[in-house]
Each structure stands twice: as structure tokens, then as C-alpha cells.
C-alpha positions in Angstrom: 157.1 55.7 108.4 161.0 55.7 107.1 160.3 53.5 103.8 163.5 50.5 103.7 165.7 49.7 100.8 165.7 46.8 98.5 168.5 44.0 99.3 170.9 44.3 96.5 170.8 40.9 94.9 174.0 40.0 92.1 175.2 36.8 90.8 177.1 35.7 94.1 173.6 36.2 96.5 170.8 34.7 94.0 171.1 31.3 96.4 169.5 34.1 98.5 166.4 34.7 96.3 165.9 30.6 94.5 166.3 28.8 98.4 164.5 31.9 100.0 160.9 30.4 101.7 157.8 32.6 100.7 157.3 35.3 98.6 160.4 37.6 97.1 160.2 40.4 94.3 163.3 40.8 92.7 162.9 44.4 90.8 166.1 44.1 87.7 166.9 47.6 86.2 170.4 49.4 85.8 171.8 52.4 86.8 169.9 54.0 84.1 166.4 53.1 83.3 164.0 55.8 84.3 161.3 53.5 85.0 163.0 51.3 86.8 164.0 53.8 89.4 160.3 55.3 89.5 159.2 51.4 90.7 162.7 51.0 93.2 161.3 53.7 95.3 157.1 52.2 94.9 158.9 48.9 96.1 160.9 50.6 98.9 157.7 52.1 100.4 155.8 48.6 99.6 157.4 46.8 101.6 156.9 48.8 105.2 152.9 47.5 104.2 154.5 43.6 103.4 156.9 42.7 105.8 156.4 39.0 105.2 158.2 39.8 101.4 161.7 40.2 100.2 162.0 43.4 98.3 165.2 42.9 96.3 166.6 44.5 92.8 169.2 43.5 91.0 171.4 46.0 88.2 171.3 44.2 84.6 175.4 45.2 84.7 176.3 43.0 87.6 173.5 40.1 87.0 174.0 38.7 83.8 173.3 35.4 85.5 170.2 36.6 87.0 169.1 37.4 84.4 170.2 34.3 81.6 168.6 32.0 85.1 164.8 34.3 84.3 165.8 35.5 80.4 165.4 39.3 81.5 166.6 41.0 78.6 165.6 44.8 78.9 165.0 46.5 82.1 162.9 46.9 84.1 161.7 43.9 85.2 159.8 42.3 88.1 160.1 39.1 88.4 157.5 37.8 91.4 159.5 34.2 93.3 158.3 32.0 95.7 160.3 29.1 97.2 162.9 30.0 94.3 160.3 29.1 91.8 159.0 32.3 89.5 155.6 32.1 89.3 154.6 36.2 87.9 156.4 38.6 85.9 155.9 42.5 84.3 158.3 43.4 81.8 158.3 47.0 81.3 157.2 49.6 83.9 154.6 49.5 86.1 152.3 51.5 88.7 152.2 50.8 92.9 148.4 49.9 92.3 148.8 47.2 90.2 152.3 45.8 91.8 150.0 46.1 95.1 146.9 43.7 93.5 150.4 41.1 91.8 151.7 41.1 95.5 148.2 39.8 97.1 147.1 37.7 94.3 150.7 35.1 95.5 151.1 35.5 98.5 
């Protein structure tokens, strides 16, 4: 099965995330963040498994407003948003099994 690419969200598209019903995962990373690149690959793989969850990515340089809204200071950061509300977050690198556990808890 082919992996999906993550939906790109930036400050101009933040309302898509904030007005969406259901669970969304937003990875905040940057082009120079090695951990974020690994997490992006993990999320692309998980997007096949959880079709109802929106998997998205935002670049810190393109998204200062998103970083301010969600109080993200250092990438990577993984935000769990349900119905426009931040319900959980993981700061720093995290493995695939931990992400799956968090998705299951928050679905």
C-alpha cells in the first residue's frame, strides 16, 4: 500500500484545522529538523491505517501564527487537535508505537 503525503498547513490554512471536526494530527517541523523528517515518514505510514484522521504538517518558518496559537517553541512538535481544540501534544522526537497509542487514546 502506498503511503499518503501529509496535508501542508500554514498560517493561511490554519482555519482548515481549527474548523475541522474529528481528530487531526499536526506535525510542526522544519526542513533542517532530522527528527521531524523521521516523524513525517512515520505519520505518512500511519495515514493509511487511520483514514478518518487528518495528518498534516506545518513548517515553523512558514507558520509563526500556528506556533504562537499552540505555543510551540522548538520543532518537532506533534499536536493532537479534535474539533478545533488542542487535546494533547508531544514535544520532541517520538516513536511510531507511541504515536499509535496516542491516536488510539484520542480517537
